[in-house]
N, C-alpha and C positions, 0 to 999 in steps of 0.2 A: 179474814186472812186473805189476802190478794192472790187470784187466782192465776197472773201471767206475769211473767217479769222479763226487763231487758234491757238489755247489756248496749249501749251506746258511745265512741269515742269520738274528740275533736281534735283533727291534725293540722298543726300549721305551726307558723314561729310566732314565740312568747304568747301561746293561749292558757296558762296555768292560772293568769287572770280572770279569765274569762267567765262573766257571770251566767254565760248560756246552761252550763253543766246544772247549776243549783235551778235555774228557773224551770228547767226540762226535769229535773226530780221532782222539787215540788208540785209542778201539775201532774203526775207520773201519780204522785200519794195522793192527788186528791180524787183521781180516777181508783182509788185503793189498787195500784200496781207497784209494785216493785220495780223502781227504774233506777238503774247504776248509771250514772253518766261520767265517762273522764277523760280528762285532757291528757295527749300523748305530745309535749311541747317540742319541736325538733330544737329550738335554739338548745333547751337543756339535755337533748341526750346529742346533740352535736351531729345530727342527721342532713343532709340535703333535701331540696324536695323532692328530689327524683327517686328517694325511697318511701315515696305515699303509696307507691303500687306493693311494693313489700309489704310494710305496714297493713294496707288490707290484705293481702293475702293470708299475713298471719292474724290478723283477726276473724277473718272466716274460719280460719284452723280453730282457732279458739274460742268460739263460740258469740263473735259480737253479731247483732243485731244489725248496727247500721253507722254512719260518722257521720259526722259534718267534716268539711273540708275547708280552710282558709289561707289566708297566703302563706307563702307562696305556692300554693299546691293547687289553685284552683281549674286552669289551665292544663297543667301538667298532668292532672292524673284523668284525665279524657282516656287516654292512651292505655290506661290498664281495666279499663271496664267491658265487661260483656253486652252492655247496652246501656242505649243513653236518653234520656226523653227527647222528644223532639225541640222542645226550649233550653234546653242547656246543649245539644248539641248545635243549633241556632249561634246560640250565644257565645259557643266557644270555653265554656266555663261551669263549673258544676261544685256546688258547694255541699251535696247530700249526697250517700252512698246510702240503698237498702242493700243488705244483702238475702235474696232473698230465693231458695233452692240451689243453693252453692255460688248463683251468680251475683254480680257487682253490678248493681243497676243506677246509674248516674240520673240527679233531678238538679234544679236551679230553684232556690226555694227565698232567694236573694229578689229574682223578680218577682214574684209572685208577693212574696212579703212585703217589698215596696208600694205595690200596687193596694195591696190590704188596707195598708196604714193610711195610704192615699186618699181612699175610698170613705175610710172611718174620720178621717181626721178634716181633712178638706175635699169632701164630697159634692162642694159646687167649684172648684178651681178652676179659674179661666184656663183652658190648655192655648188659646190662640199661639202665643209667642213666650217659650219657654227656654231660661240658659240654664245649662247643663255644666257643672264644675268637675268635670275629671272623667277621664276614659279609659281608667282600669279595669277589674273586673268588675267591682260595684258598679262602677261608671256605668259600662256597658249592659249591665241589667237594669239599674235605673233606665237607661236613655230607651231599651227595647220595653219597659212598663210603661214609660210617659209616651211611645209610639202608638202601643196598644191600646191605649189611653183615649186616643184620638187627639192628639196634638198638633197643631196645624204646620208651627215651623220650631225647629230644634236647632238650637245653636248650643254649641258641643265645643267648653272651651279647655284645652288643656297643657302642659309644658311643651309636651312632645305630639305636636298637631298632628301629625300620621299615624299615632295611636288611633286618634280623633276618625281621621279617614278611613281608616279599617271597617270601621263600622258600619260606614254608611248602605253597604248594599245588603249585612245582616238588618238593620232598621227599615230599610223599605220593604224588606221582605216580608215583619212583622206589620206593617200600615193594614190598617181596616180594607177592606177590598171599597174602591172607587172613593175614598179618603184621602186628600192631596194633602202632600207631606213635605214640605221644604226642608232639607239639613243641610247646615254650614258649621264649617269648622274654622277655630281659630287659638290665638294666643292668647295667656294673661290680658295681653294690651286690649284686646278685643273686649274687655268685657266693659270695658267706661265708654264702649260706641254702642254697645246694645242693650245693654241695660236699661237705660231710659225708657225704649218700647216694648221694653219685656213685659209679661203677664206675671209669671213665674222665675224663680229661680232656687235652683234646687243645688247643693253641697255634695258630690260625692268622691271628695278627697280628703283625705286623712288629717287636714288643716283643723284645728281645733280640739283636737284628742290631747290628752294632758300628753302625752308623747310628740306632738305636733302644737305645742298653743299658736294661740293670732284666729285672725280672720282671715279666708279663704277670698274676699273683696274687702275695699277699704269702705268704713261704713258711708262714708257722702256717695258711694253707687247705691245705695238703698233707698227706693222711696215707698212711702205709702202704698200706691197700686200693685204691687206684687204681692202675691202668696210667698213664702218662703219658706223650702224642708233643707232636713237637713239627715244625713246617714249615721253621725256620729252620736251615740248614746252616752259617752263617757268624757267627759261631764254630762248629767243629766242635761244640761239646757247650754250650751254653747254660746262665745261671745257673739257668734254671727246669731242665733236665734234669739236671744237675748235684745241684740242692738235693733231687729228687726221687728220682736213684737214691739219694744219702744215708739216705734214709728207709726205704730196702728195695723201690720201687717197682718195676716190670718198666718202663721204658723205648723209645722209639721215636724216637731222636735226626733232625734234620731230613735228615740224609744219607740216611734210608732213600726218604725222599718224592724227594727231587732225583736217585739211582737210579734208582729205578723211573720217574718223569716222563722223565729223558733215555734210559733202554732203549727205554720205549714208542716214544716220536719215533725213536729209530735205526731198530726195526722198521717203523715205516709207511712211512718214510723210505726202506730199502734192502731190505725185504722180509726181512732176515737176522736172524737169532735173536743178541743180543749176548748176553755172558758176560757176568751182573749181578755177579755176586764180582767178575768181573775189573774193570767201571767203577766197583765199589766201592773198589778198591785203588786206580785212576786216580784216584778223588776224594779220597782218604785223601792219597796221596802230593799232591795239587797245595795242599787245604789245608795239610798239613804243611809243606810250601812257602813258602807264603805268610804262615804264621803267622810260620817261621824267620825270613824277610825282614823282619816287622813288628817281632821282637825286634832285629835288628842296625839297624834305623831308630830305634828307643828308646833304643840302647847310642850311635849316632853322635855 
């Protein structure tokens, strides 16, 4: 019989189909925990992002142990928290809220999830010159993780360059002591200029998702000297990752960050060390089942 139970929630827009809840529940079962994880979909409930504070307070009263927070609430939620981990404070974004002693405590496991994914999938990645596509909530976490990992030059490309400019001070404060760091910011047209010399390329934009099909750069911009990472994990391999792999690039599909983020959240909530390989297997099985059901629907 399970000795401990946990109640978790996921707050955001369009989160009903998320694979995060079943991934957590399956890992909980493997640890003999009664873990229930429910999506709280702002779109279905017709609620604005600003209601995240009320939902957290209600969750605290109803006995929830933790929440994951996703778009469009990662920045808004900070004003409703009692305490914030330094990394989340620096990023100005929170994706995990623990409820401890009646207090709401914020963390950012997007950053740590990308770091652990990079360590596991591309442990020898050349961080001399990395181009990052996207400077939103996830992009800022990935940028911070890359700087913490020791990137020498980080080129951030975003359709709204001002959004990337706002990250510069934060990123310099995250850089390892005595480590030279160059940051430059540009619009999408800069990719053709910066990619030929780059050693790494990361997509932190939504392009490649089922709802945003396509590639974040032209296939011709890729070259075999790049390692390539993505944060999109549905589909399991985006057209971006497939094109990079076909050129012989070392790749990190979005599943690596998804598992890293979920595993770090699981550890924060339960205090237990998750089996990351097992969680990767859970996610693979969930995606395979989802894609199989999609093919059945197409044939119906």
